[in-house]
C-alpha positions in Angstrom: 117.5 43.6 84.7 115.1 40.3 84.7 116.8 37.5 86.6 116.9 34.2 84.5 115.5 31.2 85.8 117.8 28.3 86.2 117.2 25.8 83.4 115.6 22.6 84.7 117.3 19.1 84.0 115.3 16.9 81.7 113.8 14.1 83.9 114.2 10.4 83.7 110.7 9.9 82.3 111.5 12.4 79.2 115.0 11.0 78.6 113.6 7.5 78.3 110.7 8.7 76.0 113.3 10.5 73.9 115.4 7.2 73.7 112.3 5.4 72.9 111.3 7.5 70.0 114.8 8.5 68.6 116.4 5.0 68.6 116.0 3.2 65.2 117.2 0.0 63.7 120.3 1.3 62.5 121.4 2.1 66.1 121.1 -1.4 67.2 123.6 -4.1 66.9 123.3 -7.0 64.5 124.0 -9.2 67.6 121.0 -8.0 69.5 118.7 -8.8 67.0 120.2 -12.5 66.8 119.5 -12.6 70.7 116.2 -11.1 70.0 115.2 -13.7 67.8 116.4 -16.5 70.1 114.0 -14.7 72.8 111.2 -14.8 70.4 111.4 -18.5 69.6 111.8 -19.2 73.2 108.6 -17.3 73.8 106.6 -19.0 71.0 107.8 -22.3 72.5 106.5 -21.6 76.1 103.5 -20.0 74.7 102.5 -23.2 72.7 103.6 -25.3 75.8 101.0 -23.3 77.8 98.2 -23.0 75.7 96.1 -25.4 77.3 96.8 -24.7 81.1 93.5 -24.3 83.2 94.3 -20.5 83.5 94.4 -19.9 79.8 91.2 -21.8 79.3 89.4 -19.6 81.9 90.6 -16.3 80.2 89.3 -17.7 76.7 86.1 -18.4 78.4 86.1 -15.0 80.0 86.9 -13.5 76.5 83.7 -15.2 74.9 81.8 -13.4 77.7 83.5 -10.2 76.6 83.2 -10.6 72.8 85.0 -8.0 70.4 86.4 -7.9 66.9 88.7 -10.8 65.9 91.8 -8.8 65.4 94.8 -11.2 66.7 95.5 -14.8 67.0 95.5 -16.8 70.3 98.4 -19.0 69.6 97.6 -22.7 69.2 93.7 -22.2 69.4 93.0 -21.3 65.7 90.9 -18.5 67.1 91.0 -14.7 67.0 90.2 -12.2 69.9 90.5 -8.4 69.9 94.0 -7.0 70.4 93.6 -6.5 74.2 92.4 -10.0 74.7 95.0 -11.6 72.5 97.9 -9.7 74.5 96.3 -11.0 77.9 95.6 -14.6 76.7 98.8 -15.1 75.0 100.9 -13.3 77.6 99.3 -15.7 80.6 99.9 -18.6 78.5 103.6 -17.7 77.8 104.1 -17.6 81.7 101.8 -20.3 82.8 104.5 -23.0 82.7 107.0 -20.6 84.5 109.3 -21.8 81.6 110.2 -18.5 80.1 113.0 -16.3 80.1 114.5 -14.0 83.0 116.7 -10.9 83.0 118.7 -10.0 86.1 118.2 -6.0 85.3 114.6 -6.8 85.0 114.3 -8.6 88.2 111.6 -11.2 86.5 110.6 -12.4 83.1 110.7 -9.5 80.2 109.7 -11.3 77.3 106.1 -12.6 78.4 105.5 -8.7 78.9 106.7 -7.6 75.7 106.1 -10.2 72.8 102.3 -10.7 73.7 101.4 -7.1 73.1 103.8 -6.7 70.1 102.6 -9.6 68.2 98.9 -8.6 68.8 99.5 -5.1 67.5 101.8 -6.3 64.7 99.5 -8.9 63.4 96.6 -6.4 63.6 98.3 -3.7 61.9 100.4 -6.1 59.6 103.7 -4.9 60.7 107.0 -6.4 59.2 109.5 -8.5 61.4 112.4 -6.0 61.5 110.0 -3.4 63.3 108.7 -6.1 65.5 111.9 -7.0 66.8 113.2 -3.3 67.1 110.4 -2.5 69.1 110.9 -5.5 71.4 114.7 -4.6 71.9 113.6 -0.9 72.8 110.8 -1.9 75.2 113.2 -4.4 76.8 115.9 -1.8 77.2 113.4 0.6 78.7 112.1 -1.9 81.1 115.8 -3.0 82.2 116.7 0.5 82.8 113.7 1.3 85.0 114.4 -2.1 86.8 117.9 -1.0 87.7 116.9 2.2 89.1 113.8 0.6 91.0 116.7 -2.0 92.4 116.4 -5.3 94.3 114.6 -3.0 97.0 111.4 -2.9 94.8 111.2 -6.6 94.3 112.0 -7.5 98.2 109.3 -5.3 99.0 106.7 -7.9 97.7 106.2 -6.2 94.2 106.4 -8.8 91.2 108.7 -6.8 88.9 107.5 -8.8 85.7 104.4 -7.1 86.4 105.2 -3.6 87.6 108.0 -3.3 85.3 106.2 -5.2 82.7 103.5 -2.8 82.4 106.0 0.1 81.3 108.2 -2.3 79.1 105.2 -3.4 77.2 104.0 0.4 76.8 107.5 1.5 75.6 107.6 -1.2 72.9 104.1 -0.5 71.6 104.8 3.4 71.6 107.7 2.6 69.5 105.9 0.2 67.3 103.1 2.9 66.7 105.5 5.6 66.2 104.3 7.8 69.1 106.2 11.3 69.6 108.0 12.0 72.8 105.0 13.5 74.7 102.5 10.6 73.6 105.3 8.1 74.8 105.8 9.9 78.2 101.9 9.7 78.4 102.1 5.8 77.5 104.6 5.3 80.4 102.5 7.4 82.6 99.2 5.4 81.7 101.0 2.1 82.0 102.9 3.0 85.4 99.8 4.1 87.3 98.2 0.7 86.5 101.3 -1.1 87.5 100.6 -3.7 90.2 101.4 -7.3 91.2 102.2 -9.1 94.4 104.3 -11.7 95.1 101.9 -13.1 97.5 100.0 -14.9 94.8 103.0 -17.0 93.5 101.9 -20.6 93.1 98.3 -19.4 92.0 96.9 -18.5 88.5 97.5 -14.9 89.4 101.5 -15.1 88.7 101.2 -15.9 85.0 98.1 -13.6 84.7 100.5 -10.8 85.8 102.5 -11.4 82.5 99.4 -11.1 80.6 97.9 -8.1 82.2 101.3 -6.2 81.8 101.2 -6.9 78.1 97.6 -6.0 78.0 98.0 -2.8 80.0 101.1 -1.5 78.0 99.2 -1.9 74.9 96.1 -0.2 76.1 98.4 2.6 77.4 100.0 3.0 74.0 96.6 3.2 72.1 95.3 5.7 74.7 98.3 7.8 74.5 98.1 7.9 70.8 94.8 9.6 71.3 96.4 12.0 73.4 95.0 10.6 76.7 97.0 12.4 79.3 99.2 11.4 82.2 102.0 12.7 84.4 104.9 13.2 82.1 107.3 12.7 85.1 105.9 9.3 86.2 109.2 7.8 87.3 110.8 10.6 89.2 108.0 12.9 90.2 106.7 13.3 93.8 104.5 10.4 94.5 105.7 8.7 91.4 106.8 5.4 90.5 110.0 5.4 92.5 108.9 7.2 95.6 105.9 4.8 95.9 107.4 1.7 94.7 111.0 2.0 95.8 113.9 3.1 93.8 115.5 6.4 92.4 116.9 8.0 89.2 120.4 6.4 88.5 122.3 8.8 86.2 125.0 6.3 85.6 122.6 3.8 84.2 120.6 6.5 81.9 124.1 7.5 80.4 124.4 4.3 79.1 121.1 4.2 77.0 121.9 3.3 73.5 125.3 2.2 74.1 124.5 -1.4 75.1 121.5 -4.1 75.0 120.6 -6.1 77.9 119.0 -8.7 75.6 122.6 -10.4 75.4 121.8 -11.0 79.1 118.7 -12.7 78.9 118.8 -16.2 80.4 116.5 -18.8 78.8 115.2 -21.6 81.0 116.0 -25.3 80.8 113.8 -26.3 83.6 110.2 -25.7 83.9 110.2 -24.0 87.4 110.8 -20.7 89.0 114.4 -19.6 88.1 115.2 -19.4 91.7 115.2 -23.2 91.9 117.5 -23.4 89.0 120.7 -22.8 90.8 120.1 -25.3 93.6 119.2 -28.1 91.5 122.0 -27.4 89.1 124.5 -27.6 91.8 123.1 -30.7 93.4 123.1 -32.5 90.1 126.6 -31.6 89.3 127.9 -32.9 92.7 126.1 -36.2 92.4 127.3 -36.8 88.8 130.9 -35.8 89.5 131.2 -37.9 92.9 129.0 -40.7 91.4 126.9 -40.6 94.5 124.0 -43.2 94.7 120.8 -41.5 96.0 120.5 -44.3 98.6 124.0 -43.3 100.1 122.8 -39.5 100.6 122.6 -38.6 104.1 121.7 -35.0 103.9 121.4 -32.1 101.4 121.9 -28.5 102.8 120.9 -25.9 100.2 122.1 -22.2 101.0 120.1 -19.4 99.2 119.4 -15.9 99.2 116.3 -14.3 100.7 115.4 -13.3 97.3 115.3 -16.9 96.2 113.6 -18.2 99.3 110.8 -15.7 99.0 110.3 -16.7 95.4 110.8 -20.6 95.8 110.5 -21.3 99.6 107.5 -23.5 99.3 109.0 -26.3 101.6 106.0 -28.8 101.2 104.2 -28.1 98.0 100.4 -29.3 97.7 100.1 -29.5 94.1 102.3 -29.4 90.7 101.9 -25.6 90.5 103.3 -25.1 94.0 106.1 -27.5 93.0 107.5 -25.1 90.5 108.3 -22.7 93.7 109.8 -25.2 96.0 113.4 -25.8 96.2 113.3 -28.9 98.0 110.9 -30.4 95.5 112.8 -29.3 92.4 116.2 -30.8 93.8 114.8 -34.0 94.8 113.0 -34.5 91.6 116.1 -33.6 89.7 118.0 -36.2 91.5 115.4 -38.8 91.2 114.5 -38.5 87.6 116.7 -35.8 85.9 113.4 -34.8 84.3 112.8 -31.3 85.0 110.4 -30.1 82.0 106.8 -29.6 82.5 105.8 -33.3 82.9 107.8 -33.1 86.3 105.2 -30.6 87.8 102.0 -32.7 88.1 100.1 -33.3 91.4 100.9 -36.9 91.1 104.8 -36.2 90.7 104.8 -34.3 93.7 103.8 -37.1 95.7 105.8 -39.6 94.2 107.4 -41.7 97.1 111.2 -41.7 96.1 110.9 -37.9 95.5 109.5 -37.5 99.0 111.9 -39.4 100.5 114.9 -37.2 99.2 112.9 -34.1 100.0 112.9 -35.1 103.5 116.7 -35.1 103.6 116.8 -31.5 102.1 117.3 -28.7 104.6 117.0 -24.9 103.0 118.9 -22.4 104.5 119.3 -18.7 104.3 122.6 -17.4 103.4 122.8 -13.6 104.0 125.9 -13.1 102.0 123.9 -14.1 98.7 121.7 -11.6 97.1 120.2 -13.2 93.9 119.8 -16.5 92.6 123.1 -18.2 93.4 123.2 -21.3 95.4 125.5 -23.1 97.4 124.7 -27.0 98.2 126.4 -29.4 100.6 125.8 -33.2 100.3 126.7 -35.1 103.2 126.8 -39.1 102.2 126.3 -42.0 104.7 130.3 -42.5 105.1 130.3 -39.1 106.5 132.0 -37.3 103.5 130.8 -33.8 102.7 130.6 -32.6 99.0 130.0 -29.2 98.0 129.2 -27.5 95.0 127.8 -23.8 93.8 125.7 -22.6 90.7 124.6 -19.2 89.6 122.5 -19.3 86.6 122.3 -15.9 86.0 125.9 -15.6 85.6 126.3 -18.8 83.8 124.6 -17.9 80.7 125.6 -19.7 77.5 127.1 -18.1 74.3 124.8 -17.2 71.5 125.2 -20.4 69.6 124.6 -22.6 72.7 121.5 -20.4 73.3 120.2 -21.1 69.5 120.9 -24.9 69.8 119.4 -25.1 73.2 116.2 -23.0 72.5 115.7 -24.7 69.1 115.4 -28.1 70.9 113.2 -26.6 73.3 111.1 -25.1 70.6 110.6 -28.6 68.9 109.9 -30.1 72.3 107.0 -27.8 73.4 105.6 -27.5 69.9 105.8 -31.1 69.1 102.4 -32.0 70.5 100.7 -29.2 68.6 102.3 -28.7 65.2 103.6 -30.9 62.6 107.4 -31.8 62.1 107.1 -29.8 59.0 105.4 -26.9 60.6 108.0 -26.7 63.4 110.6 -26.5 60.7 108.7 -23.9 58.6 108.1 -21.6 61.5 111.7 -22.0 62.8 113.2 -21.0 59.7 110.8 -17.9 59.9 111.9 -16.9 63.4 115.5 -17.4 62.3 115.0 -14.9 59.6 112.4 -12.8 61.2 114.1 -9.4 60.2 113.1 -10.3 56.4 109.5 -11.3 57.3 107.2 -9.0 55.8 103.9 -9.7 57.5 103.6 -10.7 61.2 100.0 -11.2 60.4 101.1 -14.1 58.1 103.3 -15.3 60.8 100.7 -15.3 63.4 98.3 -16.8 61.3 100.5 -19.9 61.0 99.6 -21.0 64.5 
């Protein structure tokens, strides 16, 4: 009698691939689609806002050298590049202001890694809005699932999760949009994962937004290669010397069991300040204290900010030397918010960070590590000249507004960032299209509107 081999359990990469392939629109809640449309409006807004940033212009100039067929629109520039370049350039533009959304399970910025590749592919292949949003939701969920398994250790080791996880999220979304089978989808994840990189050391330079564009580009490339049966490891996540072993993390069965039962898109946090998300809780807490206690700036003696190691690693530039570095400076962001209340992109120029009133407040700010804090929450203590101490707390990742509030705030952000580029009529027209994106028959028509 021949001994029977023990059945092998299905690995995480395979299970994730099956989820991507087998999950269709009818398995996704209407609420998830509403959140996805808000995320897309926010993404278009920050892309238009960042379209003329120097890093974007440099990539446009690079694309001129490389050439290629005009397949997909570079938003706000009225030109088309090949889909790979479009994903790279639009992805970089959307993260150039550091004004885009974040997701706690992703340990970074998900939409800037997904929408650029999906829009380029959808314009090129003239795909409809419903399929576009479905691919986004599935790609986002795949990336978030990998993120939870990678854990905070991955980010704290120095990896920029927006980049590392973004490679695979983009590949997952593109694989869904292209209708790849399970084996091809596993290949796409493997091709994307073996390209994954992105170091936090480059925060404050052009490389940080480039990470987002590169993730979108690499994920699209991975799916296109996998469609042609370009092979890769089919256990890239859990296999020996695979993603988790090398980049930190492990398979979490409890998380995998939830695949398809909920949608992390509802937990996305849009930004309402144009700086690193790690600066938001400190400035929100400080502004709330000053407003509630009616403390004049001249009466502030000292401000102490208590934040996590994660926040300090991301936004710990104590004395920023340029506007871009100001986006990663807790002291500057707090001081600027208290002095001007203006926290949009106009607050992050080389001149603004040297403003005398802001610099004077920065000198009163002391940022301290609180080992009990693990994410982006922050406690702020303001001591006034009379010796009184006033304390406040904020955790922007937990204080996510309801859907209708999100819609209203993102709509205003959209008008604000698109205003310098689009007419009022076109802003209204495109807003209506996004709000009804499930009914849009041609994403090519949508993209060409910009």
